[in-house]
C-alpha positions in Angstrom: -48.1 -50.9 32.2 -50.2 -53.6 33.5 -53.3 -53.3 35.6 -51.4 -54.9 38.5 -48.8 -52.2 38.4 -51.5 -49.5 38.4 -53.2 -51.3 41.4 -49.9 -51.3 43.3 -49.5 -47.6 42.7 -53.0 -46.8 44.0 -52.4 -49.1 47.0 -49.1 -47.3 47.7 -50.8 -43.9 47.5 -53.7 -44.9 49.7 -51.5 -46.7 52.3 -49.4 -43.6 52.9 -46.1 -45.3 52.0 -44.8 -42.5 49.7 -42.0 -40.0 50.1 -42.5 -36.5 51.3 -42.0 -35.2 47.8 -44.7 -37.6 46.5 -47.1 -36.4 49.2 -46.4 -32.8 48.2 -47.1 -33.5 44.5 -50.3 -35.5 45.3 -51.5 -32.7 47.7 -50.9 -30.0 45.0 -52.8 -32.1 42.5 -55.8 -32.5 44.8 -55.8 -28.8 45.7 -55.7 -28.0 42.0 -58.7 -30.2 41.3 -60.7 -28.7 44.2 -59.7 -25.1 43.4 -60.7 -25.4 39.7 -63.9 -27.1 40.7 -64.7 -24.2 43.1 -63.9 -21.6 40.4 -66.1 -23.3 37.9 -68.9 -23.6 40.4 -68.6 -19.9 41.4 -68.6 -18.9 37.7 -71.8 -20.8 37.1 -73.4 -19.0 40.1 -72.4 -15.5 39.1 -73.2 -16.0 35.4 -77.0 -16.6 35.1 -77.0 -16.6 31.3 -75.5 -20.1 31.2 -77.6 -21.4 34.0 -76.8 -22.4 37.5 -75.5 -25.9 36.7 -71.9 -27.1 37.2 -70.0 -27.5 34.0 -68.5 -30.9 34.2 -66.7 -30.6 30.9 -64.7 -27.6 32.1 -63.8 -29.3 35.4 -62.5 -32.4 33.6 -60.5 -30.4 31.0 -59.1 -27.7 33.3 -59.1 -29.6 36.6 -58.6 -33.3 36.2 -56.5 -33.5 33.0 -53.8 -31.0 34.1 -53.5 -32.7 37.5 -53.1 -36.2 36.1 -51.0 -35.6 33.0 -47.7 -34.9 34.9 -48.0 -38.3 36.6 -48.6 -40.0 33.3 -45.4 -38.4 31.9 -43.5 -39.5 35.0 -44.6 -43.1 34.6 -43.8 -43.1 30.9 -40.3 -41.6 31.3 -39.4 -43.4 34.6 -36.4 -45.6 34.4 -37.1 -49.3 34.8 -35.9 -50.8 38.0 
């Protein structure tokens, strides 16, 4: 996949020219990332032993990666047009 194709995908997402099903999947991914970030932040507040800092590693591994991997699988297994 070339960089131009990735740029076209981002432009399509940001312009709003995606299907309802695509909007649902993108919304679920964003909600997942925000919810996991909130839970990690809340866990850092109530657990003073680790400190009151946000654990970026946990957020990346449990928030970002699970939200992005399904899209990667989709683009890998998508039929060519």
